[in-house]
Structure formats: C-alpha cells, structure tokens
N, C-alpha and C positions, 0 to 999 in steps of 0.2 A: 418634156413637160410631164412625161410619166415620172420621171427619178424623182422632177423635183415634186412629185404627190405626194410620193412617198419620204420624201423630207421633209413634206411639212406636217405629215402623221406623225414622224418618229418628234418631230419637237414638239407637236402637241403635247406627247407625251413626258417630255422637258420638261415645257412649261404646267404641266401638272407638279413634276418634283419640285421643281423650283416655285410654287405658290405654297409648296409645305414648307419653305425658307432658307434653303441648300442651293446651294450651284450643281453638282453634278452627282453626291455624295451624301442625300436626304437620311441616309441610316443612321450616319454621327452626329447630326443636327439638328436636335429636334425642337418641335417648337415650343416657347417657353411658357411656363406656366403661369396661372393669373394669382394676383396675389388682392388678398382682398382692399377695398380704398376704405381711407378715415376719412371719417367728415365728408362723403359722397352725397352730392344732388341727389334728390330722387328723381325719378322719370314715371313719367304720366301716360297710362297706354289708352289714347283717346278710342282707338277703336283698332280691329282683327278680324283679318277675312283670308281663310282657307282660301285659295287657287288650286291646291289638291297639285297642281305643275311641280316635279322635283326638280330645281338647275342641276345641273354637271359645272364642272369646277371651268368648261369655257365658255357659258353662257351668260359672261361679263358685259355681252352688247345689248340684256336687256332691261336698260333702267326704266323707270319707268317717267313716264311723261308728263306732266300735270298743265293743264290749260285751263285757265280759270280753278272752277269748283270741281273741273274732273279730271280725273286720272285715267291714264291708258296703259297698259301692260301684256306683255306678251308671251309665250317665248317657243322653243323649238318645235314644238308637236304641233303649232298654227295655231295655238289658240290665242284669244286676242279678247281680252275685257275692259269694258269701259266702267270704270264706277265715281261715285260722288264721295269726292277728297275730304268732305267735313262729316261724312258719315260710314265711309265704306259700304252702303251698299250699290252691289251691284246695278248698271241702267242696263247693260246691253251685254252679249258676248258670243262671238263667232270663232266655226273653224275655218279657219283660212285653207284653200286646198294648195299648204305650203310648207319646205321646210326651212323655219323662218330662222335667222341667221344673227341677224342687227334690228334695232328698232323697238319702238317707235321715236319716229321727229316727223313732224307738224311740216304741212304744207298750204298757205293758203293762196288760191289760184287766181288770177287776175279778172275770171268770171263769177267770183265768188266763193266758187267750191272750198271747205276744207278736209284735207286729206291727213292720213298718217302712213307715213313710211316706211316700210319694209327693204334690209335684203334679205336674200335668201342663199341656203346651199346651192341651190340649184341653178346658182349665174342668175337671177333675177331679181330685180326691184318689185315690189307690189303696192300699190299705193288702194287703200280701202278710206271709203267714205267715212271721216266724224262723226257722221251723225248717228248709221246705225250699220255698222261694217263691212258694208258693200266693196266687193271690186269696185275699182274705176276703171284701172289698166293696170298693166303689169309688160313690164319690158327689160327683153336677157340681152346680158352683160356678154364678157369673155369667162369668169367663173366669180367662184364664191364671195359673196359682200359680207363679209364680216364685219365693216364698221356700216354704222345707222349712213343713210345717203343724208347728203345737206342739200337745203331747197333753201334756193339763193333766186333775186328777181330776174340772174340772166337764166333760172333752168336749174338740174336736182347735179350737184355732182357725187359722183359715185366711185370711190375706191375699190378696188378689186385685189382678192391674194396674190395674184399673179404678176402686181404692181402696175397695172393700167391704172388711168384714169381717166371718167369716161363726166359728158355733162346730155344729160337727158333734156327736151322739153318737158314742161310742170304738167301740157295740158293733155299730152299724149303717149309721153312714156317714148318719143322716137330719139335716138342718138343724133346730136348735133354735131362732135364730135368726140376723140378720144386720143388721149397720150399713151406710148409706154415707155417704164423705166427701161433702163439697159443696166447689163451686169448685174443678175439675179440671183442673189446665192445659192447654195443649192440645197443648204438647211434652214430656216429659218424657225420665228416664234410663231405658233399658231392663234394671229393675229393680225389685226394693220390699224393703221391709224386713222381718223377720219379727216375729211377734206375739211377745211378753213377757209372761211373768204376772209379776203384782206383786200380793201380798194377794189380793184378790178382784176386779183389776181385770187387763184385759188390754190390755198398753200397746203403742202400734203409729205408727209415722211412716207421714207418707202425700206422697205428689209436689207438694202446694201448700206444702209445711214443716212441716206444723203435728205433733207431736206428741199422741195421744189415749189419755186413760184410758177404759175400757168395762165397765161392772160385766160380770162371767163368767154371771152368771144369765139375764140377759134382755137384754144390750147397751148397756144406760143409760147416757147418756155420765156420767161421775164429773169429768172438769176434759183440758181442754185447754192446749196453751204452743206456741206460734211458736219454729221453731228455724230455721230461713231466711225470710229477707225477698225478694221478686222486686226485680233492681235494674235499671236498664237498660233501651233500649228496646225490642229486641230479644226473641220467644220463647226464643231460646236464651241468650242474656243473660241474661233471668228462670227459668232453672230452678234449683230449689232445693228436686229431691226429697232426700228423707228414707231413701235407698237402703243405709244399713249398720244393724247392728241397735242396738236400745237396749240397754244395760247394767245392772243394778243391784248397785248396792253400796254397803254402811250404810247404805243407808236412802235413796238420793240414784240418780237416771234421768239415766247420760248419752246422748247422742242430738247427732248430728253431719248434716248436709247437705252437698248437693254445694252449693256457689258461696252460701253462710252461713254458720252458728256451730257451732260445738260447746258445745254447753250442758249444765249441771247442773241439774237438774230435783229439787224437794222429791219426793216416794215419793206422801206423800199427798193435795195440794191441787195440782201439776203449779207453784208457784212456782217460777221461775227463778233461783236462787242466785248463777249468774257467765255470763258467754257468753264467750266469743272468736272474731273471725272464722277461720274454718276450712271448708275447702274438701274433702271428702271423701265418696266411697261404698264405700269397703271397709269393713269389719268393724275393731273394735278391741279392746284389751285394757285392762282396768284392774288392779291392784292395793295395796297397801294406801296407799301413798306416791304412784304416778303412773298416767296415764293413757298410751297407748304407741297412735300411730295415725299410720296411712298416707296421706297427702293426695293432692288429684286430681294431681299432679305426682312421684310417687313418693319424696314425704321422707319421711323416719321420722322420729319429733317424740317425745320425753317429756314429758309434763306435768305440773305440780306439780298433782293430784287434785282438793285443796281451794281452790285459784285461780283454773288454767288457765295459767299461767304458764307459759313455756315453760323446762327443763330442759337439752335439748342438741336438737339434728336433723341429723338422717344424712340427707347431699343428695346423693350419692356414687352412689346409684342412679336419680338424674333422668330420669325419661322411660322407666325399664325392665320398665312396665305390674307392679308389686310387691302382690303380698297385703297383706293386715291382717297385723299381726305377731302373734305367737302365743307366751305362756310358756312358756321352756325351762331350767327350772332359774334360773342366775345369768344368760340371756342370754333373746334375744328371737327365734326363728327366721321370717323370710319366704323367699317363692320369686318370683323377676321370672319377667316373660313369655319370657324366652329361653333357660329350662331350667337358672339357677343358683339353687341353695339359698343363703341367706347368715344366717350367726351372728352376734348383734350383742348385744353386750355391755348389760346394762342399767339401767348404773352411769350410764354418756358416753356411748352408741350405737357405740362403734370396733368394727370386725370383727375378730372372732376367727376365723371359720370359715366357708369357705365351698367348696361340692360341684357339679359339674354333671351333671346328670341323665342317664338313659342317653337314647338315642335319638333328641335334641331337637334339631329344628331352630334356624331363627333368627329365625323371625316373632316379631312381637311381638304377644303377647297377653295377657290378661290372667288372670293365673292361677290357681289355686285354693291357697287358705291349707292349711298340713299340718294334722294332726293330730296332739298332743304325748303321750304314756304315761309318766308317770317321764322316762329319758332316751332315750326314740326317741321319731323325728318320722319320720312316716308321711307319704312326702310323694305328690301323683301327679304326674306331667309331661304336659304338652299331648298328647302324642300315643301315651298309654297307658299309658305306666310306671308302676309302684305298688312304691315302691322305700322300705325300712325301714332308717334313716339313726343312726348314734349317735353322740357326739361321746369320742373316747378320749379315757383318760384320763391 
C-alpha cells in the first residue's frame, strides 16, 4: 500500500505531462498553435461568475451539476456553490469541512430528501442537502474517491483509488457491500472511472485494464472483460488504466483505456463485440451513429459506433489538454487546457466557433468538460470562472 501510494503520486505527475500532449517526452512535443477561424459562428456570453477557486490539472471531476434551473459547483478546498443557471446569481455557498475530490452528483432519497454527493481525498463520501448545503451524512471508505459517486435505487456506488467498489445505503451512508479487484498495478494514472448502472449490475473500469460487472445487491461478479493489455517492459509502458467513464448505448457498453483499446462490450455477457487501438483517459460521447472521443494526444475522433472504424479525426488541438467532447446540437464542444472553448461539427470535425474564457493563464492543464443544456454550454475555467455560452444563430 505504501509503494502504491507513491506510484500514484508519480503517475499524477505523468498525467500532467500527458495532458500537455505527450507520451513521456513533453519537451519535444509542444502544444499546437491555434490558427484563426474563417467564417466562425459568433459566441454569445450570457453571464460570467468568478468563483475565485483556481483549479489544478487534477481537478477534472468537478464538472458542474445542472438540476433544472440550478447549477451546483465545487472545488478541492471544500467550497460548494449553488447558482441560478439562467442568471449566474449565487443562491448559497458553503465551506464543507472536507478536501473534496469529485462531484457533485445528485441523489433523491425515498424519503424525499434531495442530496449532493461528493468524494473526498480523505476516503469519504459526503452528502450535502441540496437546498442549503448542510451536511446530511458522511461515510468512510477505503481510500480516495476521485470519481463521482453514483446514486441508484439500490444505493450509492463508489469507486475508490485502490480499485475497490462499494455500495452504500442512500439514507445513512452505511456500507452494504464491497468488492476488491485483484492484481492492482504498481503504477497508475491519478484518476478512476465512475461506476455505471446497467440493469441490475454496476459496471466499473479498473487500473489493471479490466472492465467488470457486479450485482447491485451483493457485489457478486457477473462478468469481466479486458479493455487494456499491459505492453512493454517498464511500469510506465504497462499502464492501462480505465479512467474514462464507461458508456451504455443500445445494449452495448463502450469503454477505453490508457495505452490500450476502445472496446464495445455486450451488456448481458461482457463479450467483446469489437475493439480498436486507442489511448484515452478523458470521457467520451456516444450518439446513434458515432462515438466521439479525445485521445491522450488531444486529437478528437469520430468513430463508427457499430464497428469502431474512424470517420474523421481533428488533430489541430494536438497537445492542448483537451477535455472530453460534449454533444451540442449538431456540434461538439470541448475545452482546452489553455482556456479556449471550441465547437466542432459532428459530421466532419471542422471548427465552427471558438471562445476564450475570461482570466485564463497560459498554463497547460487538463480542463473540465462543459455541461450542455439545450443550446447553452456552462464552462468552468481553470482560474475559477464559470461562464454560460451560446452559439448565435
């Protein structure tokens, strides 16, 4: 456990280098320079709010949570803010007595309580009341919770950095069951994929490149599928973490690993339907026809959903620490680590719009993926800005 702790810290440094667009030699692989767009669609700033909290390259699990007309945002210092999504006005803000690592996600209990769920760096899951930010309960697990907890009708699924999966009671936070993954690698990326509810199974990816499904009631294994196979001689070359959240679409689960593969897995059996080489650690999006994914070099791809064949690739953001692509009407929206928001056409990957976030530095950081509601993108900047953006028609 001692050695794994230091390996994870080292991997965090490696992740920062990778976010700069490189494998292991960032000094010879600089980020691409942006070129002016021709006939760009104008971007309208609806509102901007400065939350003051500067985000680091590892604060990628603080995606804003949108609930109706309300936005909830948090940072690693424990600040939690509730805002009006239409105006950006702050409704309430609290200082949670915790070093937050992920969240928020939402939970509606059978008793009618509406809660916000967070993971912490101190091996806890924290539940705050959605109406005022007061603490409802906190529960201790085995290690850091870097992926947002998942609320289900069976309880709260929690993935910890030591490759364990917990199910907690939604009302009290008490542990219902836990599953431990074997063969944990010495060196891992500093991140974990979030659990996914698939029928009566919880599906989760692990640092050893495996994807597993476990019964929601008792944690019994249902199936396992290999996503990434370790290659090379060094611990660094053999890293195959499944850090991106798996996605369920039309009975098929899609998952990707770092230095490994993107796979399509049959929901019921775990049988691999197809695979292709791909190295990615950011989340991805799926629609009826395509999978949209940002690889470890910040190239954005569109792949044919039923075969994995490449349909287009946009590599002009190479090395810029690009987030997961998020669906925005006929477009995709991504944010790079230098404070620029980009809209790409879903049919061919061409750039259609660009916007520079307020008060950004030139640091190369792994950004936070935007949240999209109808035609509004809520984008969080590295230096604490939260902005609501809209493409002008």
